[in-house]
N, C-alpha and C positions, 0 to 999 in steps of 0.2 A: 328232513323233519324241521319245521319252523322252530325258532328259538323262543323260549319263555321270556317275555319282556315285561308284562304287566302284572301277572299274578303274584301275590305275596308268597314268600318262601313258606313251605309247609302246607299250602292250600292245594286242593285238587284242581287240576286244570286240564281242559280238553284243547289240544293244539292240533291244527290240521289245515288242509286245503279243501276248497269246494270249487268245482268246475261246473259251468253252465253256459251254454251258448257260445262256446269257443273262448271263454275267458275264465281265469282262475283267481280267486281271492284266498288270502290266508286269514285264519281266525284264531283267537285265543279266548276261550270261554271259561269263566270261573265264578265262584260265589253261588248264591242261591237266593230265591225269592221271586215274587211276582214282578211283572213289568221289567224284564231285563233291559239294561241300558246298553244300547248299541252305539259304538263310537265310530264315526266316519271322519277321517282326517281331511286336511286341505291339500291343494296342489303341491306336489313335490314332497309331501310328508308321508308318514306312516303311523301305525298305532303307537309306536314308542313315544311320540310326543305327548301322550296322555299320562305318562308315568306319575307326574305330580298330582294331576287331577284325581286319579282313581284312589289315591291315598286318602282323599277327603270324601269319597262316596262309599256307599255300602250296597249290599244286595248282589244280584247277578250282573256281571259286567261282560260284555262281548266286544273285544277290540278287533278291528278289521284292517288289514292291508288290502287296499283296492288294487286291481290288476295293474302291474307295472310300477307299483310303489312299494316301499318297504321290502318285505321278503317275497312279495307276490310276483310271479313271473310276468314278463312283458306279453301282452296279448298280441295276436296277429294283426289286429287293427285297433287303432285308438278308439276307446269307447266314448260314446256320447253320454250325457248325464242321464238320459232316459235308459240307456242300456246298463249303466252302472246301477240304476235303481232296480231294474228288472233282475239283475244278478243278485243283489242283496236280498230282494224279495224272495227269490227262489231259495236262497240260503236259509232265510227265516222259516219258510214253509217246510223245508227239509228237516229242520230241527223242531218242528211242531210249535213254533212261536207265533202268537196272534195278538200279543199285548205289549209289544216292544215300545220303549221310549227311545226314539232315534235322535241322537245328539250329533249334529254335524257342525264342523268348523270350516269356514271359508268355502271352498269348493264342496265340502261335505254337506253344507246347507242346501246347495242346489240339488244334490242327490236325495237328501232327506225330503225336500219338498216334492220331488217326483215320486218318491215312495208313498208319501201321504196322498198324493193326487191319483196315482195309478193303482195303488194296492192298499186301499183304505182299511181292509179287514185285518191288517197285520200290525197296526200301531195303535197305541192309546194316547200318545203325545209326541210332539216334535220340538226340538230345541235347535234354534238357528243362532250360532255364535259367530259373530263377524260375518254376516251374510254377504255373499257376492252373487252376481257381478252387477254393480250399480248401472242401471239402464242409461244414465246420462254420460257414462264413460266406458262404453263397451268396445274397447279396442286395446290391442296389445301394448301400445306405447303408454297409454294412460294407466293401465294396470301395473306395468313395470315401474312407472314413476311412483305410483302410490306405494308399491311394495318397497321401493328404495327408501322412501320417506319414513315408512313404518320401521324398517330395519334400523335406521339411524337413531330412532328413539327407543328401541327395545332394549331389554335387559340382556346381558351376555349369554344367559342360559338359552334364550330363544335363538341367538346366533349359532351357538354350538349344536343344539339339537336340529335346527333347521338346515344348517350346512351339511350335516351328516346325511340327512334324509334327501336333500336335493341332489347330492352326489349319487345316491342310490336310485334316484328317479330315472336315470338313464339318458340316452341321447335324444329321446323324443319328447323332452319336457316342453319345448315350445309348441309342438303339435298338440300336446295335452292341454296346454294353456288356451290354445285357440278353441278347443272343444268346450271349455268352460265359458269363453267369451261369447260364442255364438248361441249359447243356450239362453232361453228367455224364461227364467223362473216365474216371472209375473203371470204367465199363463197357467201355472200350476197352483199358485197361492189361493185363488178363489175356490178351487176344487177341494181344498183340504177341509175335512170335517172333524178333526180332533183338535184339542187345545195346543197352542203353539206359544213358546217363549222365545222372544227375540232378544239376544244379548249383544251388547256393543261395548267395547272398550272406549273410554272417553276420547282417546286420541287416535282412533282407528281411521286412517284415510281410505281404506278399502271398503269400509262399511259406513258411509256418511249418514248423519242423522236423518237427512231427508229420505234416503233410501230405506232406512229402517222403519220410518213412519209410513212409507208407501206399503211396505210389507204388512205392517200391523193393520192398516186400513183395508188391505186386500183380503186378508185371511179372516174368515167369519168369527173365529174365537182365538184372539191373539193378544198378548201383552208384551210390553217392552220394559227392559231394565238396562241401565247403563252402569258400567263398572268404572269408578273414578280412577284416574291416574294410570290407566292401562291402554295398550294399543291393540293391534290385531291379534297378538299372541297371548291374550288374556287367559286362555286355558292352558298355556304351556308354562309360563313363568308366574309364580306367586298366584295360583288360581283359587285362593281361599274364598275370595268374595264371589267369584263365579260359582264355585261349588255350593255356597250357601243358597244362591238363587236357584240353582239346579235342584237341590234337595227340596226346597220349598215348593217348587213347581211340581215335582213328582209326587210329593205328599198331597197336593191339591187335586190330583187326578182321580 
């Protein structure tokens, strides 16, 4: 049975696994209200990295460990971003959800974009926090370099939570990274028909300003907000400013 990681003590929580198409995700569903917020983590991470953020949000929250990350079992084959999106979409349909706000961080933004493009009837809004992978640097060396630069400037909390989750990511982490790099989210962006919020930490090398503006220009209904004095882990450490932008965006839907 998965471990309770996000839900506050005393609250009712639904914990479990969902399998579809040969892959399994782990979910933690708690709270109530319209437009549940679905949290999709980045490469090498898991739903636990959102602990600080959910303390600043309200309503129904659904945290997900994608296959091979966090507590979710390793899939037989590394999933593409499109297959990740189809798995999450099947999970949402299984729970009768058709108005989700999908919040993706890093790799999670690529999956969120594919959900919006491939399964438009399931979402009412999308949030891309630290969107990857910059089309001008779509190779492993560049992404690892950017990741190192970001880590050097991050707060210790990001190091601690990130290191724990990367170790849990298993021996296939490089293969999973390649799956994110070969993906071309720019093909999905013009197909999205719901409002999108693009969030960037001011010092985020993995989501450069030019790339974020490309996304905003490509999505029919998108807006951009920058979080001062933060890097790629803006949702992990000290996320009060990001939470405020997220709340305002959801209220506007």
